[in-house]
C-alpha positions in Angstrom: 0.0 0.0 0.0 1.3 3.5 -0.8 2.3 6.0 1.8 -0.5 8.3 0.7 -3.2 5.6 0.9 -1.8 4.5 4.3 -2.0 8.0 5.6 -5.6 8.4 4.2 -6.6 5.2 6.1 -4.9 6.6 9.2 -6.6 10.0 9.2 -10.0 8.3 8.6 -9.7 7.0 12.2 -10.3 10.5 13.5 -13.6 10.3 15.3 -15.2 13.2 13.4 -14.4 11.7 10.0 -17.6 9.7 10.0 -19.2 12.7 8.2 -17.4 11.5 5.0 -16.3 7.9 4.4 -12.7 7.3 3.4 -13.8 6.7 -0.2 -14.7 10.4 -0.2 -11.4 11.6 1.1 -10.0 12.4 -2.3 -6.4 12.8 -3.5 -5.1 16.3 -4.4 -8.4 18.2 -4.7 -11.8 18.5 -3.1 -15.0 18.0 -5.1 -17.4 20.8 -6.1 -19.8 20.0 -3.2 -19.4 21.1 0.5 -18.3 18.5 3.0 -15.5 17.2 0.7 -12.1 16.3 1.9 -8.8 15.6 0.2 -5.2 14.8 1.0 -2.5 16.2 -1.3 1.3 15.4 -1.2 3.2 18.6 -0.8 6.8 17.6 -1.3 9.3 15.2 0.4 13.0 14.8 0.8 15.7 12.8 2.5 16.7 14.3 5.8 19.5 11.9 6.8 21.1 8.5 6.4 23.1 6.4 8.8 26.1 4.1 8.5 23.8 1.1 8.1 22.1 2.6 5.1 18.9 3.5 6.9 17.4 6.8 5.6 15.0 9.3 7.2 12.6 11.2 5.0 10.3 14.1 5.6 7.0 13.8 3.7 4.6 16.8 3.6 0.9 16.7 3.0 -2.0 19.1 2.9 -5.4 18.0 4.2 -8.1 20.0 2.6 -11.7 20.4 3.9 -14.4 22.1 1.8 -17.3 23.2 3.9 -20.0 25.9 3.9 -18.4 29.2 5.1 -21.1 31.7 4.2 -22.0 32.6 7.8 -20.2 33.0 11.1 -21.6 29.8 12.6 -20.4 27.8 9.7 -16.9 29.3 9.9 -16.7 28.7 13.7 -17.8 25.1 13.2 -15.2 24.6 10.5 -12.4 25.9 12.8 -13.7 23.7 15.6 -13.3 20.7 13.3 -9.8 21.8 12.2 -8.7 22.4 15.8 -10.0 19.0 16.9 -8.4 17.3 13.9 -5.0 19.0 14.6 -5.2 18.2 18.3 -6.0 14.5 17.5 -2.9 14.3 15.3 -0.8 15.9 18.0 -2.2 13.4 20.6 -1.5 10.5 18.2 2.1 11.7 17.9 2.5 12.2 21.6 1.2 8.7 22.3 3.2 7.3 19.4 0.1 5.9 17.7 1.3 6.0 14.1 0.2 4.8 10.8 1.5 1.3 9.9 3.7 1.5 6.8 4.7 -2.1 6.9 8.1 -3.5 7.3 10.2 -1.0 5.4 9.1 2.3 7.0 8.8 3.4 10.6 7.1 6.7 11.6 9.3 8.8 13.8 7.1 11.9 14.1 3.9 13.6 12.9 3.8 17.4 13.0 0.7 19.4 12.2 0.5 23.1 11.5 -1.3 25.9 9.7 -4.9 25.1 10.1 -6.5 27.9 8.2 -8.9 29.1 5.6 -7.3 28.7 2.2 -9.9 30.1 -0.2 -13.6 31.2 -0.3 -15.5 30.4 -3.4 -18.4 32.3 -5.0 -20.9 29.7 -3.9 -20.2 30.4 -0.2 -18.0 27.3 0.4 -14.6 27.6 2.0 -11.6 25.5 1.4 -9.6 25.0 4.6 -6.3 23.3 5.0 -4.1 21.6 7.6 -0.5 20.9 6.8 0.9 17.5 8.0 4.5 16.6 8.1 5.5 13.0 8.7 9.0 11.8 9.3 9.7 8.2 8.2 12.7 6.0 8.7 13.3 3.6 5.8 15.3 0.6 7.0 18.0 -0.8 4.8 17.4 -4.3 3.6 
């Protein structure tokens, strides 16, 4: 399973994700309707390697949420969702409850940042984002 798909499965465990099933957490972009979610890779790179050939990578992702944002109550609810999602990811990191990437990768850390409004569309929907950084160690075979 790809790193992206594994991460999508992992974030679907967030208790408030029942609003949209995982099959509706899209890749790269949200759909036209409100209550649409997507996960987009946002770059990666090797951070280090050791004498045994193990390598540590930093993978960056953006989680997008498209929700109604036309009134104050909607926007407050959207930020409540983003805050809860961000805190859940931080708690998962603190408790070392990480996605399972199989035998070759081990998660070292998940960092979440920049929960914010990204864009407002003419139909009154807003696209919100949360940036996710995951540091993975790839074991040498």
